[in-house]
Each structure stands twice: as C-alpha cells, then as structure tokens.
C-alpha positions in Angstrom: 0.2 -0.1 0.0 1.1 3.3 -1.0 2.4 5.4 2.1 1.2 8.6 0.1 -1.5 10.3 1.8 -3.4 13.1 -0.8 -6.5 14.9 0.2 -8.3 16.6 -2.5 -11.5 18.4 -2.2 -14.5 17.8 -5.4 -13.1 16.6 -8.0 -15.6 18.8 -10.3 -14.4 22.1 -8.8 -10.8 22.1 -6.7 -7.9 23.1 -9.3 -5.9 23.1 -6.9 -6.2 19.7 -5.8 -6.3 18.1 -10.3 -2.9 19.6 -10.2 -1.4 18.0 -7.5 -3.3 14.4 -8.6 -3.0 14.6 -12.0 1.3 15.4 -11.7 1.3 12.2 -9.5 -1.0 9.8 -11.3 0.2 10.9 -14.6 4.0 10.0 -13.5 3.1 6.7 -12.1 3.6 8.0 -8.5 2.0 5.6 -6.0 -0.1 7.3 -3.6 -3.6 6.8 -1.2 -6.3 9.3 -2.3 -8.6 10.8 0.7 -11.8 13.1 -0.6 -13.1 15.8 1.6 -15.6 17.4 -0.2 -16.8 20.9 -0.5 -20.4 20.5 1.0 -20.9 22.7 3.6 -21.5 26.6 2.6 -18.9 28.0 5.2 -16.6 24.7 4.2 -15.9 21.4 5.7 -14.8 21.4 8.9 -13.1 17.9 8.2 -10.7 19.9 6.3 -9.5 22.2 9.5 -8.8 18.5 11.0 -6.3 17.7 8.6 -4.9 20.9 7.5 -3.5 23.5 8.7 -4.6 25.7 6.4 -7.7 24.1 6.3 -7.6 23.9 2.9 -6.7 20.7 0.1 -5.1 19.8 -1.5 -2.3 18.6 1.0 -0.1 15.4 0.5 0.7 13.4 4.1 4.2 11.3 4.3 3.8 9.7 7.3 4.1 11.9 10.0 4.8 14.7 7.5 2.4 17.3 5.9 2.8 19.2 2.6 0.4 21.8 1.2 0.0 23.8 -1.6 0.2 22.1 -5.2 3.6 23.2 -6.0 5.3 22.6 -3.0 3.7 18.9 -3.2 5.1 18.8 -6.9 8.6 19.3 -5.5 8.8 17.5 -2.4 7.8 14.4 -4.9 10.0 15.8 -7.7 12.6 15.1 -5.0 11.5 12.0 -3.3 10.9 10.6 -6.7 13.4 11.5 -8.7 12.8 9.1 -11.4 9.6 9.9 -11.9 10.6 12.9 -14.2 8.0 15.3 -12.6 9.9 17.9 -14.0 11.8 18.0 -17.8 15.2 16.8 -17.7 17.0 19.8 -19.7 18.3 22.5 -16.9 17.3 25.1 -19.0 14.0 23.5 -19.2 13.3 22.9 -15.8 14.0 26.4 -14.9 11.0 27.8 -17.1 9.2 24.6 -16.4 9.1 26.1 -12.7 8.8 29.6 -13.5 5.7 29.2 -15.6 4.3 27.5 -12.8 5.0 30.0 -10.4 3.5 32.4 -12.7 0.5 29.8 -12.3 0.0 29.5 -8.9 0.6 33.6 -7.9 -1.2 35.2 -11.2 -3.8 34.5 -13.3 -6.3 36.1 -11.1 -8.9 38.0 -13.0 -9.2 34.5 -14.9 -9.4 32.2 -11.4 -12.2 34.6 -10.1 -14.3 34.6 -13.2 -13.9 31.3 -14.7 -14.2 28.8 -11.6 -13.2 25.1 -12.9 -15.7 22.7 -13.6 -15.7 20.0 -15.5 -19.5 19.0 -15.4 -20.5 22.5 -17.0 -21.6 22.4 -20.9 -19.7 24.8 -22.4 -20.7 28.1 -23.5 -19.7 31.7 -23.3 -20.2 34.2 -20.3 -20.0 38.1 -19.8 -15.8 38.6 -18.8 -15.0 41.3 -16.5 -11.8 43.1 -17.4 -8.4 41.7 -16.6 -9.6 38.1 -18.1 -8.5 38.0 -21.9 -5.3 39.9 -20.7 -4.9 36.8 -18.7 -6.3 34.5 -22.0 -3.6 36.2 -23.9 -0.5 35.6 -21.8 -1.5 32.1 -21.3 -1.5 31.6 -24.9 1.7 33.4 -25.8 3.5 30.9 -23.2 1.3 28.0 -25.0 2.5 29.1 -28.2 6.2 29.4 -27.3 6.7 26.4 -25.5 5.1 24.3 -27.8 6.8 25.5 -30.9 10.0 25.3 -29.0 9.2 21.5 -28.0 7.5 20.3 -30.8 4.9 18.7 -28.4 2.6 17.2 -27.4 3.0 18.6 -24.2 4.5 22.2 -23.1 7.9 20.4 -22.7 7.5 17.8 -25.3 6.5 15.0 -22.3 4.5 15.3 -19.5 5.3 17.2 -17.1 4.3 19.4 -13.8 3.9 21.8 -15.9 1.4 20.3 -17.5 -0.4 19.6 -14.7 -0.3 23.1 -13.0 -2.1 24.1 -16.6 -4.5 21.4 -16.6 -7.7 23.6 -14.7 -7.0 26.3 -17.0 -7.1 23.6 -20.0 -10.4 23.3 -18.4 -11.2 26.9 -18.3 -10.3 27.7 -21.7 -12.7 24.9 -22.9 -15.9 25.4 -21.1 -15.7 29.5 -21.6 -15.0 28.6 -25.2 -12.0 31.2 -24.3 -9.8 30.8 -27.4 -10.1 29.2 -31.0 -6.5 29.3 -32.2 -5.3 25.9 -33.3 -2.2 25.9 -30.8 -4.7 26.1 -27.7 -7.0 23.8 -29.1 -4.7 21.3 -30.4 -2.8 21.5 -26.9 -6.0 21.3 -25.0 -7.3 18.2 -26.6 -4.0 16.6 -26.1 -4.2 17.3 -22.6 -8.1 16.4 -22.2 -7.3 12.7 -24.0 -4.7 11.8 -21.3 -5.5 9.0 -19.6 -5.2 10.5 -16.1 -7.2 13.5 -17.1 -9.6 10.9 -18.1 -9.9 9.0 -14.8 -10.3 12.3 -13.1 -13.1 13.7 -15.3 -15.4 10.2 -15.3 -14.8 10.4 -11.5 -15.9 14.3 -11.6 -18.8 13.5 -13.4 -20.1 11.5 -10.9 -20.1 13.4 -8.1 -23.8 14.6 -6.5 -22.2 18.2 -4.9 -23.6 21.7 -5.8 -20.9 24.2 -4.8 -23.6 27.2 -6.4 -21.2 29.9 -6.5 -18.5 27.9 -8.7 -21.9 27.4 -11.1 -21.2 30.3 -13.2 
C-alpha cells in the first residue's frame, strides 16, 4: 500500500487538487486518495482536522504534511527523482518552474471569473476586465513552449508544468475562451490523457453542488 496520502476536494471544482493529483497519477507515483467534499456553506470542518490551512490539496507522508500544490510537486520530485516530474534539461526545468509559479501566483482575473467546473456545458459568459489579458498571456506561453519543444505537451513529455495548467485547459474549454489551433490542439492533447480522463469520469459521478462555482 502506498505510504503517500493525498487529500483533495471535489473533483468537479477543486482546481488546486487537480494539479497535484494529475501530476502524481500521470507520472506513475503511487498514492492513496482521500476526498473531503466542499459540501458545507462555510467549508467542510473536516478540512481543518487534516490541513493546517484548512484547505486542500494536502500530501501526507508518514508524519510529514505538505500543503500547496507546487510545494507538493517539488517534494515529490525530490523523493521520486526517477518519475520525471520536471523536464530533463536544466534550462527547461527552470522555465517549467517559472511558468508554474506564474500560474500559482497569477491570472487572478481568469480564476475568479471562470471557476473550474468539469460538468459545465461549454458556453460563453460576460467577462470582467483583465480576463482576456490573462488568456492572451497563457496563449503566448503555450505557443512559445510548444513551438520550441515540438509538443505534444509544453516540454515535449508530460510534466508538472502541464499539471499546473490543467485547470486552465478546463476553463478555456468550458467558457470557450480560445479558438486558435495551437491552444485547441494542446487542450485536446491534455483532455485525452488517461489521467485526465480518470479524473473527469470521477468528477462527472459527483453529486455535490457548489453554487458559487456554477457560473
């Protein structure tokens, strides 16, 4: 039995959980999954019993607890160095970490206006200022990296950087935010990945509803 336990939220909505889970599953790192649903108006009190921040994802390895998606990914890259979590080339690793940190700390307009929602039927919404600026920046990142690597993922093979941008793929798709061939091709590649399909199928079976994420 795996000694890593990943605590996550609803697969339909929890974008940060999706990042860590996808990175682990896609790179073949064994773990136990423990889902704590967001099914209370003020947040599920069970989260605070597990996580020091009251949020997920949280990775537990024995007595050690690691929170924040990118920190979880970095820890896994250290203890599973052979899993290929980051690109092999040192320059590519630096860029992959840079864009992952940019994703973790930025693009707030997009994230606030367009919550991840696996079940949502695609359709456009009215967008506040700043969203399309975020979209343009992400498109430029994807275009440049795919042109350099040759694809099909941002650095050729699937890496943690792709996992960090996975919720954006969902957002671009369900809110119909892009129509260029580079972005759509990359999104199609991501959505066809076996780990993505596994997460999506589980999300579609969930019955929990979070009204504020049903834009």
